[in-house]
C-alpha positions in Angstrom: -36.7 -24.0 -52.6 -38.1 -26.7 -54.8 -41.5 -26.4 -56.2 -43.8 -29.4 -56.9 -44.5 -30.3 -60.5 -46.9 -32.7 -62.2 -45.3 -35.9 -63.3 -47.0 -38.7 -65.4 -48.1 -41.3 -62.8 -46.4 -44.6 -62.4 -47.9 -47.7 -60.9 -48.3 -47.5 -58.0 -48.9 -43.7 -57.9 -46.3 -41.8 -55.9 -45.5 -38.2 -55.0 -42.7 -36.7 -57.0 -41.3 -33.2 -56.4 -39.0 -31.6 -58.9 -37.7 -28.3 -60.2 -36.1 -29.8 -63.3 -37.6 -30.4 -66.8 -39.6 -33.5 -67.7 -37.3 -36.3 -68.7 -38.8 -39.6 -69.8 -40.6 -40.4 -66.5 -37.3 -40.3 -64.6 -35.2 -42.4 -66.9 -32.1 -41.1 -68.7 -31.6 -42.2 -72.3 -28.1 -42.3 -73.7 -27.9 -41.2 -77.4 -25.0 -42.4 -79.6 -24.6 -39.6 -82.3 -24.1 -40.9 -85.8 -24.7 -44.6 -85.0 -28.1 -44.8 -86.8 -26.7 -43.1 -89.9 -23.9 -45.6 -90.1 -26.3 -48.5 -89.9 -28.5 -47.1 -92.7 -25.5 -46.7 -95.0 -24.2 -50.2 -94.3 -25.3 -51.7 -97.6 -23.5 -49.0 -99.6 -20.2 -49.4 -97.7 -20.2 -53.2 -98.1 -19.9 -52.9 -101.9 -16.2 -52.1 -101.6 -13.4 -53.2 -99.3 -12.5 -49.6 -98.6 -16.1 -48.9 -97.6 -16.1 -52.0 -95.3 -12.9 -51.0 -93.7 -14.2 -47.5 -93.2 -17.4 -48.9 -91.5 -15.4 -51.2 -89.2 -13.2 -48.3 -88.2 -16.1 -46.1 -87.4 -17.9 -48.8 -85.5 -14.8 -49.7 -83.5 -14.2 -46.1 -82.6 -17.8 -45.8 -81.5 -17.6 -48.9 -79.4 -14.5 -47.5 -77.7 -16.4 -44.4 -76.6 -16.8 -44.3 -72.8 -20.4 -43.6 -71.7 -20.8 -40.7 -69.3 -20.4 -41.6 -65.6 -23.3 -41.2 -63.2 -21.8 -37.9 -61.9 -21.3 -36.6 -65.4 -24.8 -37.4 -66.4 -26.2 -35.6 -63.3 -24.2 -32.5 -64.1 -25.1 -32.6 -67.8 -28.8 -32.9 -66.9 -28.5 -30.4 -64.0 -30.7 -32.6 -61.7 -29.9 -34.9 -58.7 -32.7 -37.4 -58.1 -33.0 -38.4 -54.5 -35.5 -40.9 -53.1 -36.6 -40.5 -49.5 -39.4 -41.3 -47.1 -42.2 -39.1 -45.7 -41.4 -39.0 -42.0 -40.5 -36.5 -39.3 -36.8 -37.5 -39.5 -36.4 -37.4 -43.2 -38.7 -35.3 -45.4 -42.1 -33.6 -45.0 -44.0 -30.5 -46.0 -44.0 -28.0 -43.1 -45.5 -24.6 -42.6 -42.6 -23.0 -44.6 -42.4 -25.6 -47.3 -40.2 -28.7 -47.7 -38.1 -29.6 -44.6 -36.6 -32.5 -42.7 -33.1 -33.5 -41.8 -32.5 -35.7 -44.9 -34.1 -33.1 -47.2 -31.8 -30.4 -45.9 -28.7 -32.7 -46.2 -29.6 -33.6 -49.8 -30.3 -30.0 -50.6 -26.7 -29.2 -49.4 -25.4 -31.9 -51.6 -27.2 -30.7 -54.7 -25.9 -27.2 -54.0 -22.4 -28.7 -53.7 -22.8 -30.3 -57.1 -24.3 -27.1 -58.5 -27.5 -28.9 -59.7 -31.2 -28.9 -58.9 -32.7 -31.3 -56.4 -35.5 -33.6 -57.3 -37.2 -35.5 -54.5 -39.1 -38.8 -54.9 -41.1 -39.3 -51.7 -42.1 -42.8 -50.9 -44.2 -44.2 -48.0 -43.1 -47.8 -48.6 -39.6 -48.7 -47.6 -39.5 -51.4 -50.3 -40.2 -48.7 -52.9 -37.3 -46.6 -51.6 -34.9 -49.5 -52.1 -36.4 -50.4 -55.5 -35.9 -46.9 -56.7 -32.2 -47.3 -56.2 -32.0 -50.9 -57.6 -34.0 -49.9 -60.7 -32.1 -46.6 -61.4 -35.2 -44.4 -60.8 -33.1 -42.3 -58.3 -29.5 -41.5 -58.1 -29.3 -42.1 -54.4 -31.4 -42.6 -51.3 -31.4 -40.1 -48.4 -34.0 -41.8 -46.3 -32.6 -42.5 -42.9 -31.4 -46.0 -43.9 -29.6 -48.1 -41.4 -26.4 -49.8 -42.6 -27.1 -53.6 -42.4 -25.3 -56.7 -43.7 -28.2 -57.6 -46.0 -28.5 -54.2 -47.5 -24.7 -54.0 -48.1 -25.1 -57.0 -50.5 -27.0 -54.8 -52.9 -26.1 -51.2 -52.0 -23.1 -49.1 -51.3 -23.4 -46.8 -48.3 -21.8 -43.4 -48.0 -20.1 -42.1 -44.8 -22.3 -42.5 -41.7 -23.7 -39.3 -40.4 -25.9 -40.3 -37.4 -26.0 -43.1 -34.8 -29.2 -44.6 -33.6 -30.5 -47.6 -31.6 -33.6 -49.7 -32.2 -36.1 -49.5 -29.3 -38.9 -51.8 -28.3 -41.9 -49.5 -27.6 -45.0 -50.1 -25.5 -47.6 -48.0 -23.8 -46.9 -46.3 -20.5 -48.8 -48.1 -17.8 -48.7 -51.5 -19.3 -46.3 -54.2 -18.0 -42.8 -53.5 -19.2 -41.1 -56.5 -20.8 -37.5 -57.0 -19.8 -36.6 -59.0 -22.9 -38.1 -60.6 -26.0 -39.2 -63.7 -24.1 -41.7 -61.6 -22.1 -43.7 -60.2 -25.0 -47.5 -60.9 -24.8 -49.8 -59.5 -27.5 -49.5 -58.3 -31.0 -46.1 -57.2 -32.1 -46.0 -55.4 -35.5 -43.0 -53.8 -37.3 -42.4 -52.2 -40.7 -41.7 -54.6 -43.5 -38.3 -54.5 -45.3 -36.9 -52.5 -42.4 -33.7 -53.0 -40.4 -36.0 -53.9 -37.5 -37.0 -57.1 -39.4 -33.4 -57.9 -40.0 -32.5 -57.5 -36.3 -35.5 -59.6 -35.2 -34.4 -62.5 -37.6 -31.0 -62.4 -36.0 -32.5 -62.4 -32.5 -34.8 -65.2 -33.4 -31.9 -67.6 -33.1 -31.8 -67.0 -29.4 -35.6 -66.5 -29.0 -37.1 -69.3 -31.1 -40.6 -68.6 -30.0 -40.4 -64.9 -31.1 -43.2 -63.9 -33.5 -44.1 -60.7 -35.1 -46.2 -59.2 -38.0 -44.8 -57.1 -40.8 -46.7 -54.3 -42.6 -46.1 -52.0 -45.5 -49.5 -50.4 -45.0 -48.5 -48.1 -42.1 -45.6 -45.8 -41.3 -43.5 -46.1 -38.2 -45.4 -43.1 -36.7 -48.7 -44.7 -37.4 -47.6 -47.9 -35.6 -46.6 -45.9 -32.6 -50.1 -44.4 -32.6 -51.5 -47.9 -32.7 -49.6 -48.7 -29.6 -51.1 -45.7 -27.9 -54.6 -46.7 -29.1 -54.2 -50.2 -27.8 -54.5 -51.7 -31.3 -51.1 -53.4 -31.0 -49.0 -54.1 -28.0 -45.5 -53.4 -29.2 -43.5 -52.0 -32.1 -39.9 -51.0 -32.8 -38.8 -47.4 -33.5 -35.4 -45.9 -34.0 -34.1 -43.7 -31.2 -33.9 -40.5 -33.2 -37.5 -40.8 -34.3 -38.7 -41.4 -30.8 -36.8 -38.3 -29.7 -38.9 -36.2 -32.0 -42.3 -37.9 -31.2 -42.2 -38.5 -27.4 -42.4 -34.9 -26.3 -46.0 -34.7 -27.6 -46.8 -38.4 -27.2 -45.3 -39.0 -23.7 -47.3 -42.1 -23.1 -44.9 -44.0 -25.4 -42.5 -46.0 -23.2 -39.2 -47.7 -24.1 -38.8 -51.2 -22.8 -35.2 -51.9 -24.0 -32.8 -51.6 -26.9 -32.7 -54.5 -29.4 -29.2 -54.2 -30.5 -26.0 -52.2 -30.3 -26.0 -48.7 -31.9 -26.2 -48.6 -35.6 -25.3 -46.0 -38.2 -27.4 -44.2 -40.8 -26.0 -43.3 -44.2 -27.0 -42.5 -47.8 -27.4 -45.5 -50.2 -26.1 -45.9 -53.7 -26.5 -48.6 -56.3 -23.7 -51.2 -56.0 -22.1 -51.2 -59.4 -18.7 -50.3 -61.0 -19.6 -46.6 -61.3 -18.3 -44.9 -58.2 -18.4 -41.4 -59.4 -21.4 -40.1 -57.4 -20.4 -42.2 -54.4 -16.9 -40.8 -54.4 -18.2 -37.3 -54.7 -20.5 -37.9 -51.7 -17.5 -39.0 -49.7 -15.7 -35.7 -50.5 -18.9 -33.8 -49.7 -19.2 -35.3 -46.2 -15.5 -34.6 -45.6 -16.1 -30.9 -46.3 -19.4 -31.0 -44.4 -17.6 -32.3 -41.3 -14.5 -30.1 -41.5 -16.7 -27.0 -41.9 -18.9 -27.9 -39.0 -22.0 -27.8 -41.2 -23.0 -31.4 -40.4 -22.8 -30.8 -36.6 -24.9 -27.6 -37.1 -27.6 -29.5 -39.0 -27.7 -32.3 -36.4 -28.0 -29.7 -33.6 -30.8 -27.9 -35.4 -32.9 -31.0 -35.5 -31.8 -33.0 -32.5 -29.6 -30.9 -30.3 -32.4 -29.8 -27.9 -34.1 -33.2 -27.4 -31.4 -35.5 -26.0 -33.3 -35.9 -22.7 -36.9 -37.0 -22.3 -38.9 -35.9 -19.2 -42.0 -38.0 -19.0 -43.7 -36.0 -16.2 -42.9 -32.7 -17.7 -43.9 -33.6 -21.3 -47.1 -35.2 -20.1 -48.0 -32.0 -18.1 -47.1 -29.8 -21.0 -49.5 -31.7 -23.4 -52.2 -31.4 -20.8 -51.6 -27.6 -20.3 -51.9 -27.0 -24.0 -55.5 -27.9 -23.9 -56.3 -26.6 -20.4 -54.3 -23.3 -20.2 -53.1 -22.2 -23.6 -56.6 -21.3 -25.1 -57.0 -18.6 -22.5 -53.9 -16.8 -23.7 -53.6 -17.8 -27.3 -55.2 -14.6 -28.7 -52.6 -12.5 -26.7 -49.7 -14.5 -28.1 -51.0 -14.1 -31.6 -51.5 -10.4 -31.2 -48.1 -9.8 -29.7 -46.3 -11.9 -32.4 -47.4 -9.6 -35.2 -45.8 -10.4 -38.6 -42.3 -10.9 -37.4 -42.5 -13.5 -34.6 -44.1 -17.0 -34.4 -46.8 -16.8 -31.7 -46.0 -20.4 -30.8 -42.5 -19.4 -30.0 -43.8 -16.8 -27.6 -46.1 -19.4 -26.1 -43.2 -21.8 -25.7 -41.1 -19.0 -24.0 -44.0 -18.2 -21.6 -44.4 -21.9 -20.7 -40.7 -22.1 -19.9 -40.9 -18.9 -17.9 -44.1 -19.5 -15.9 -45.9 -22.7 -17.1 -48.6 -20.2 -18.3 -49.3 -19.0 -14.7 -50.1 -15.3 -14.8 -49.5 -15.1 -11.0 -46.1 -16.7 -11.1 -43.4 -15.0 -8.9 -39.8 -16.1 -8.6 -37.5 -15.6 -5.5 -35.7 -12.8 -7.4 -38.9 -10.9 -8.0 -39.6 -11.5 -11.6 -43.2 -12.2 -12.2 -46.1 -12.8 -14.6 -46.6 -15.0 -17.7 -43.3 -13.8 -19.3 -41.5 -13.4 -15.9 -40.5 -9.7 -16.4 -38.2 -7.9 -14.1 -39.3 -4.5 -12.8 -36.7 -2.7 -14.9 -37.6 -4.6 -18.1 -41.3 -4.0 -17.5 -40.7 -0.3 -17.1 -38.6 -0.2 -20.2 -41.4 -2.0 -22.2 -44.2 0.2 -20.8 -45.7 -2.6 -18.7 -47.6 -1.2 -15.7 -49.0 -4.5 -14.4 -46.8 -7.6 -14.8 -49.6 -9.8 -13.6 -51.8 -8.8 -16.5 -51.4 -11.5 -19.2 -51.9 -9.2 -22.1 -49.4 -6.6 -20.9 -46.9 -9.3 -19.9 -47.0 -11.1 -23.2 -46.8 -7.8 -25.2 -44.0 -6.7 -23.0 -42.1 -10.0 -23.4 -42.5 -9.9 -27.2 -41.2 -6.4 -27.3 -38.2 -7.2 -25.2 -37.4 -10.3 -27.4 -37.5 -8.0 -30.4 -35.2 -5.6 -28.6 -32.5 -8.2 -27.8 -32.9 -9.9 -31.2 -32.1 -6.5 -32.8 -28.8 -6.5 -31.0 -27.7 -9.7 -32.6 -25.3 -9.0 -35.5 -27.2 -8.9 -38.8 -24.8 -11.4 -40.4 -26.2 -14.2 -38.1 -29.0 -16.0 -39.9 -31.8 -18.1 -38.6 -32.3 -20.2 -36.6 -29.2 -19.2 -34.8 -30.4 -15.6 -34.5 -33.4 -16.7 -32.6 -31.5 -19.0 -30.3 -29.1 -16.2 -29.5 -32.0 -13.9 -28.8 -33.6 -16.4 -26.4 -30.3 -16.9 -24.6 -29.9 -13.1 -24.3 -33.4 -12.8 -23.0 -32.5 -15.3 -20.2 -28.9 -14.4 -19.2 -28.4 -10.9 -20.7 -26.8 -9.8 -23.9 -23.5 -9.0 -22.3 -22.9 -12.5 -21.0 -23.9 -13.9 -24.4 -21.3 -11.7 -26.0 -18.7 -12.9 -23.5 -19.4 -16.5 -24.5 -19.1 -15.6 -28.2 -15.7 -14.0 -27.5 -14.6 -17.1 -25.6 -15.7 -19.2 -28.6 -13.9 -17.1 -31.1 -10.7 -17.2 -29.0 -10.6 -21.0 -29.5 -11.4 -20.8 -33.2 -15.0 -21.9 -32.7 -17.7 -20.1 -34.6 -19.1 -17.3 -32.5 -22.1 -17.0 -35.0 -23.3 -20.5 -34.5 -25.4 -21.6 -31.5 -24.0 -25.2 -31.8 -20.6 -23.7 -30.8 -21.5 -20.9 -28.4 -23.7 -23.2 -26.3 -20.5 -25.1 -25.4 -18.9 -21.9 -24.0 -21.8 -20.4 -22.0 -21.4 -22.8 -19.1 -17.8 -21.6 -18.7 -19.1 -18.3 -17.3 -19.6 -20.2 -14.0 -15.9 -20.9 -13.7 -13.5 -18.2 -12.4 -10.8 -19.4 -14.8 -13.0 -18.2 -17.6 -15.3 -15.5 -16.3 -12.3 -13.6 -14.9 -11.3 -13.0 -18.6 -14.6 -11.6 -19.6 -16.1 -8.1 -19.5 -19.3 -9.0 -17.7 -17.9 -11.6 -15.4 -19.8 -14.5 -13.6 -23.0 -15.9 -14.9 -25.0 -19.1 -14.5 -24.2 -19.9 -18.1 -25.6 -23.4 -18.2 -29.1 -22.0 -17.5 -29.5 -20.2 -20.9 -28.4 -23.5 -22.7 -31.2 -25.4 -20.9 -33.6 -22.5 -21.4 -33.1 -22.5 -25.1 -33.3 -26.3 -25.4 -36.6 -26.4 -23.4 -38.2 -23.7 -25.5 -37.2 -25.4 -28.7 -38.8 -28.6 -27.4 -42.0 -26.9 -26.5 -42.0 -25.0 -29.8 -41.6 -28.3 -31.7 -44.6 -29.7 -30.0 -46.7 -26.6 -30.6 -45.8 -26.5 -34.3 -47.2 -30.0 -34.7 -50.6 -29.1 -33.1 -53.7 -28.0 -34.8 -55.2 -25.0 -33.0 -58.8 -23.7 -33.1 -59.7 -20.0 -33.1 -58.5 -18.5 -29.8 -60.9 -17.8 -26.9 -61.8 -14.2 -25.9 -59.2 -13.1 -23.3 -60.3 -12.8 -19.7 -59.8 -9.8 -17.4 -57.1 -10.1 -14.8 -56.6 -8.6 -11.4 -53.9 -6.0 -10.7 -50.4 -6.7 -9.5 
């Protein structure tokens, strides 16, 4: 993990995070050994022909020396400098330190190169691009869209994600069907791919007008839509997928263009050393499945947006959760995230302590009678007992997951086991392994769980039929709820209330 360090400020001041040594404010200086001594001795050598010939020979040899390539310089210094943006889809400081899709991807590349990673975090998109143009960073990992204008000055690596540009307005307002129906202030990020798209569209919509800003981030513009300060903005689809679950009043009018691709950006010059290495890196990342795993970790659970469900969840966080928050925090202890337990409980019962299913499971954590008895729960309708019992059972099933499986896969497997049973989870892992998929990765196993509904597949398993698609949806929903809860600021919990018996 990279730790922040103090760096002499530039103008304008910026955040810079680094684990490497100070190095001339981010610039690399090439030294030419012996060249200064040759110049200082020039007057002596010119006194004789032999001295002059010797000087010419040395200078010519020095001139023929090839300067180190960008990749060689990075490896010699031991530092890869990457410029990115502060945003939910790229890089931010979370509860456990630096995180974000682009940050994790860049960290993998630095590990591949066997160097340290240095992050330059910019809020202004123009500064991100300038850092590449001016050589302040080796590359940009900033969720940059490949566009024609940018390709004139930058080289883009292999694309790793596909997005679409969405026109966003507030739920409840009149939905525009195309750009000719816009009424009110329309503001977008300056120097963005959105501006480039609008300029192209302006050829067909000659009355189209918009304002550009470098003062606010995309997330801030979305908030301004919700606050009624502006009528419309544009956001990329992957950013909306992360934000809409806890801001469900953001509505999408239409897509502005065909799907576009995101990629890393490199300076466009004759030195392709780092660029070529990045191409090889992505080749290995794809063949190993690591890229798919990273995409699944950040986006695999949010491909569908439920406006009604998301809106109700946000309301229930303020209306229902405070009553049970203390119980979740107590049950989580030191080894579990209380917000994960709360997300589980919402998926199970929508935080209704009197919930009962047709199969007889009941309570906040929807425990079966046998599970309740095993966990020492005497009253499943008692919120405290239900939450403590559910947490204990989650620990129990998590303890069955092979120790070699790391996080977050270990937690996703435990949740699936909580829902469908450990035996059926193992059956799905065996099916995955039989087809050379990775039985230790949730991104692979989630594809095989639904097969447990089909006789062709469950007849080959030890535990037989199961509604295997349900644990996949179960885990995805909990991950969505958990994401929202992690972005919330919570006050001290209320004193728990007494509950009636079962």
